N, C-alpha and C positions, 0 to 999 in steps of 0.2 A: 837523488842530488843532495847536496849540502850547500850552506851559505846561502847567499842572496843573489838571484839573477834578476836583471832588469830588462824589459822589452820596452822600446822607446817608439812611439808614433809622433809624427808632425815636425813641429818647427825646432830651431836651434835652442830656443829657451827651454823646451822640453828636454832636450839632451843634456843642457846644463843642470836642469832640475832633477833629472834621472841620477846624476852623480851624487847630488845632495840627498835624494832619497835613499840612495845605497848606503850612504855614510850615516845616516840617521838610523836606518833600520839595523845596521850592523852594531851601531852604539847602543841599540835597545836590546842587543842579544838575540835578534830574530835569525833564525836558521831555517834550512829547507823551505824557503820561500820564494815565489815569483812575483815581482811587482810589474805591472803593466800599466805604462803611462800613456793614455789615449789622447787622441786629437779629435775635435769636434768640427773642423772646418767645413767637412762636406759629409754626406750620407755615407759615402764609400769609406771615408775613413773610420766611421763607427762600425761599420760592416767588417773591415778587416780587423778591427780591434775585438770584436766578438769571435771571429773566426780564429784568431791567435789565442783567445782565452780557452776555446774548446780544445785546441791542438795542444796547449800546455796542460791541461787536465789529463788528456790521454797519455800524454808522454811521462807526466809526473803525477801519478794518482795520489800519492800521500802528501805532496807539497801544498803549503798554503798559497792561495792565488788572491793576491791584493790588486784591486783595480782603482785607478785614479786618473787625474788628468782632465782635460776640459770636457770630454765626453761624459766622464763620471759625474763631473760636477753639474753638467746641464741635463744629463739624462740618468740621475742616480737610480732611479727604479729599473730602468732597462737592464742594467748590470746586476743590481741586487737580486733580480728575479732569476738570474741564470744560476743553475744548481752548481756549476763549476766554480762560482765566485764564492770565497769565503768572507771578504771585506771589501767595502766600497770607501774610498776616502776622498774628500774634497781637495781642491787645488791648494787650500792653504794648510790642510791638515797633513797633506803628504810630506811636508817639509819639517815636521816636528817628530823628534824621536820618541815622544809620549804616544803618538799615534800607533806605533808598532809594539806597544807593551799592552799586556793584558787583552789580547785579541779574543773576539767571541769563539765559543766552541764550534766544531764542525756542525753543520745541519740546522743552524738557527734560521729564524724567519728573516725575510728581506729587510724588515724594519731593524731588526737587531743587528744585522751586518752592515748598516749604513751609517757612516760618520761624515756627513756633509753639511757644512754650515752655510749661512748666507753670506756669499763672496762679497756682495755689496757693503757689508759691515766693515770690511777690513780696509783700514785707512792708511797703513803704512807697509812698506816692503823691507823686510829686515835684510841685511846683507847676508848671503849664504857663502861661507868660505870653503873652497875645495882646493885641495892640492894637485889635482889631475882630472883629466876627462878621460876615462877609459877607453883605449883604442883609437884615440884622436891624436893627430899630430899637431892640431892648434887648439887653443883653449877658448872657451866661451865665457863670457862674464855677464851676468845679468846686471843691468843698471836701471830697469823700470818693468813694471808689470801693469796689467790692465789697460783700459782704454776708455776715455770719456766721449768718443764720438760713437754715433749709432748709424752706421751704414746698414741700408735696408736689407742687405743680404747676409749680414754677419751676426753669427751667434756667439762670437768669442767674447765679447764684453760680459755676457751672462755666465761665462765659464771663468772669466779672469777678474772681473770686478772693475772698478774705476781705476783710472790712471793714478800711480804712486811711484816715487823714485826712490832709488838707494843713494844715500848721501855720497858726495863726491870723494870724501876722505876715505870711505870704506871701500869704494870702487878702485881708488889708487892703491890702496893696501891689497886688494885681491889680485890685482895685476902684478903688482910687486912680488907677492907670493908665487904666482905662476911662473913669472919669468926666473926667479930664483930656483924653481924646480925644472928649469931647462927649456920652457916653452918659448919659441921665437916668434910666434905669432898669436895675437889675441883678438877675438873677435867681440865687440860690442853688441849685445842683444838684449831685446825687450818686445814687449807686444806692440807698442807704439813709440819706438825708441825716441823718435824726434821730437816727442812731447816731454822730453826728460827735463826735469828741474822745475817745472811750473808749480809744483807743490812744496818746494824746498825754499828755505830763507833765501833772498837774494836772487831766486829764480835763475840759476845757472842753466845755461843751455847745453844741448847735446854737443855742439861744437866746442864750447869752453870746457867741457868734461873731456873730450877727446885731445884738446890741446894740452890740458892739465896732465894726462895720462903720460902723454909724450915728453912733456917737461920733466915731470917728477920721476919717471922711469927711463932714464936715458938708455938703458941697456935693451929695452924693447925694440926689436928689429922691424916688426911689422904690427900694425894696427889696422883693423878692418871692421866696417860696419855691415851688420847683418842685413837690414832692410830698412828703408826710410820712406817716409811720407814727404815728397818733394816740396809740397806747398809750406812745410814747417822748417825747411832748412834755413838756418840762420846765418848771419855775416860771418860769425867765428868758423862755421863749418866751410863756408866757401873761401875763407882766408886759409884754412887748413889744406883744402884741395889745391890751392894754388901754389903753396910754397913748402909743403912738407912731405918730403920723399918717403918717409916712413909710414905715411897714411896711404893705404894701398888704392890703386885706380881702379876700383870696381864698386858700383853701387846697384844695390838692388832695389827697384822702386815699386811702390804699391800703386801702380797705375790703375788697374782693373777694367779700364775700357778707353776708347778713342773717340766716343761720340758724346758731344755735349749733353743731349738729352737723357742718354742712358746713365751718363755721369751724375745728372741732377736727380734722376729716379734712383739711383743708388745712394744718394745723399752723400756723395763725395765733396770734398771742398775745393777740388781743382778743376779747371776745364781744361779742353784739349791744348788750347794755346800755351796754358801755364806749364804743362808738361814739356811741350816741345821747347818752349823758351828756357826752361830750366836745364835740359840736356845741352842745348847750345851754349848757354853761359858756362856750364861745367867743363865742356869740351874746350872751349876757348881759354879756360884757365889751366886745363890738364888734357891735352891732346891724346894721351894714350889711355884716357878713361874709358872702360866698357860698362855697358849698362845692362841689367838684367830687370825683369819686370814680371808681375803678376797680371794675368788679363783673363777675364771672364768671358766665355763664349755663350751665346744663347740666354742672356738675361731676359726676364720677361719683357715683352712688347718690343724686343729687338727686331727691327726690320733689315732686309738685306742691305739697305743703303746704311743704316746704322752699323751693321757688321762690318761693312767694307771700311768704315771709318776706324774701326778696332783693327783691321788687317793693315791699313796705310800708316797707322801711328808707328808700327814697327819700324819702317823706314824713315819716317820723320824724326823719330827720336834716335834713330841709330841703335836699336835694341840689338843685343847678340845672345842674350840667355834668357829664353822665355819659360815661365811656368805657366802652362795653359790649363784653366780649370772649366770643364763643362759646367754651366750653373747647376747647382744643387740647393733645391728649396729646403731651408731648415725651418722646421716648425717653430713658430713664435716669433719669426722675423716678418717685417712687412712685405718683403719681397716674395715671400711664399703665399701672399694673398693676392698678389698682382696676376693678371692674365699670362699664364704659362704657355711656352713654346712646345711644340711636339718634340719628344725626346729624340727622336730619330734626327730631326734637324738640329737639335742642340749638339748632338754627337758629330754630326756632319760638319757643323761649323767649327767645332773644337779641332777636329781633324785638319781642317783647312788652315786655321791659325797656327797649329803645330807645324804644318808644312812650310808656312810663312816664316816661322822661327828656325826651322832646320835650314832654310835657304840663307837666312841672315847670318846664322852661326857658320855656315860654310864660307861665306865672304868674309867674316872676321877670321876664320883660320887662314883663308888665303892671305889676308893682310899680315898675319905673323909669320907665315912661312919665310925662311931667310933671314930671320932676327935672332938675337940672342937674348935669352931670358934666364931669370933666376927663379928656380922652382923650390916650392916647400914640399919636400917629400913626405907623401901619405903612407906609402908602402913601397918597397923596393921595386924601382923601375916606374913608379907612377907619382907624380906631383901636380902642382898648380903654380902657374904664373902669378905675377903680381895681380894681373887683372883677372884672376882666378879661373883661367883656362887650363882645363884638364890636358895634361902632357905625359906621353908614355915614353920611356928610354928603353928600347929593346934589349939593352944589355943588361937590365935589371938592376943597374947601379943606384946607389943612394941609400942612407939609412933614415927610416921614418923620423920626421921631426927636425931634419937638418936641411940646410940650403944646399941647393945643387945648381950649377950653371949649365946651360944647355944650349947648343945650337938648333933651332927648329928646321927640320928637312922636310916635313910635309904634314899631312893629316889624312884621316880616312872619312872625313865628313863630320866626325863627332868630336874627336879628340886630336890634339897635336902629336907629332912624333918627332924626337929630337936625339941628339947625340951629346953626351956629357963633354963638357968642355972645362978648362980651367979660366975662371974669371976672378978678378980682383974682388968683386962684389960678394963673390960666394966664398971667399977665403975665411 
């Protein structure tokens, strides 16, 4: 191989940062290298990263393999001890071109190949400018990093550090740059995006930032949020939901559960009623809003009754796009020290929750059948509606990164099927 290849695991923020990494590595003159940007959210994510590293070495025996990301930050020794790995970089180091210069020789000790600093010492997030996101029809823009909350199950604050925000002007400049390069849709992303601005002068909120982006970049057709913590939604965000058609009607919520006792043991800051009320309020303002959510099955001490509350919140919140996680104990978190459920039971509950989500998605797809939608095409014949529902056009029409109008004719239980039509909105 030649050049720099990047393998990305995990969240949209990692996708964005992988593009920054590629740019910085190329600027440093790195060649014949594979950068692996890891995720630490579950033990399975770490296992997959290790598996990918071994495969990368088998397929590319002479390439430099550089491992970074959240798992590398929290488990640096785990990766440094792998003979396939040449360098381990922390989450801050991976974004600097100097990290890709003067790399250690092949075959050095685990200590010599580790370049991971204390992430908690990082006090600011510098704006990272990218011109494009390789292979993506929509662009991601990082507005925030880190998290000040300490949910009992989550290792991510130890991989990302404390919350810190990118100044609003720099975010607007990045969006303007991406739109100038042809992007129709931009996704605002961060580790805890709804905490945006608390560390900046004047404490601008996420809602104010989104409004400013749309006001300052009128050419931007679609603005979307990656994930939010509903308890932190501010008045400006609710106003945007109510009256801004360029703000896309899809919110992915960090719910995690539907039982109050489990939510308290998770050290979440909302209760069941808060989540239901938020969804009702948003849907009243924007009836076409679709909700996704993260929900954990099999959290320590979860009884059958508690799990039933996790199942029922899918209907009570009107969720349509579920990300289900079987609980994964992460060493160093309080939840790992709580009484654990049997793994067979955890997997069985995760399967039941996924089945609940599949039924909810099917009802959502039923409701969209017979409507006209405008798709952002991701690849020929495949796009997403404004509420982020995946849609296939059997004729294969549409250029990636463009808008295409479609009449929805049906679905297969997972994706919509449509026929391309001419709509004024898509011209």
